[in-house]
N, C-alpha and C positions, 0 to 999 in steps of 0.2 A: 141051128144058130142062124142068124139072117148076115148074111157077109153084106153086103149093099150097107147095109144099118153101120154097122161097124165100121166098114170102111169109110163111111161118112163121117160118121163122127168123130173118127180119128183124124182127116181131112179138115173136117172145120178145126176142131182142138190146135194143129198141127196151124193152120191158117189165122187163128187168133194168137196164139202165142208171138207168133213170128211177126204179126202185125203189129202186138206190144210193145214188140222189143226195136223193133223200126221205130215208133213215135216214140220210145224211151231215146234212142239215138239223134233223132231229131231234135228233141225239146233239149238233152244235153251233152252236147256235139262233142265235147270236150274229156267227158266219163268214161275213160278206159276200161272201167270194168262193168259198162255195160255191153261196148264191143265183146270183152272175153267173153260176156255173159251170152252172147248172141252166138257167134262164134260159137261153142259151146254146144249151144242150141241147136243150130244146124246140122251139127255134126249130129248132134243125139238124133234128131226128126230125122235127116239121112239114113241114118241106123234102121230105126225103126218103120220109116215105111218103107225100107228097101226090105227090112225083114217078113212084113206084112206082103209086099208087092210079091216076092220069093215064094210064098206060102199061099197066094189069090194064084199065083201061075202052077204048081203044083197041083192047086186043088181045080182048076180047070182041066187040066189030065183026068183026073178022078170025078168029078160032080157029074150030071146029070144035067141041071142047071148051068148051061154055060153063058146064058144071056145075062144072066145076074153076074157071072163072078167076072166078065167082060166089063159090068157097068162100074164094077167093085174098082177093077184096074184103072177104068179111065180117070173114077174120081182121084183116086192117091195120086196120079202120077199129074194132076193139075196143078197140083201145090211145086210142081219142077219150074214151073215159067214162073212163077210166081215170085218164088226163091231167087232165081237168077236177078230178074229186075230190081227186090227189096238188097242183095248184097250190092250193083251196080249203083242203088242210090247211097250203099254208105261208102262207098269205094269214093263217092263223085264227092262226099261229103268231107271227107275227111282235110 
């Protein structure tokens, strides 16, 4: 299995869904449903990405191709600062 390709796809999907939820929030600012959905998504994505990151960390010690594993870990962690910025935007618009 190509871990870099898989982690890249997960990171893109996480980013895309998060961006869509942010845009929905900015369009429908008073919708409590979108805020709840966004919060639930952040929790879900954090757990999913965290589990993948843990799996990659374990793989780092087992696999021979450490460069690919490190790249995969980097791609997954790119969503962390994006999530923090999105969270701040939501808080500022409430």
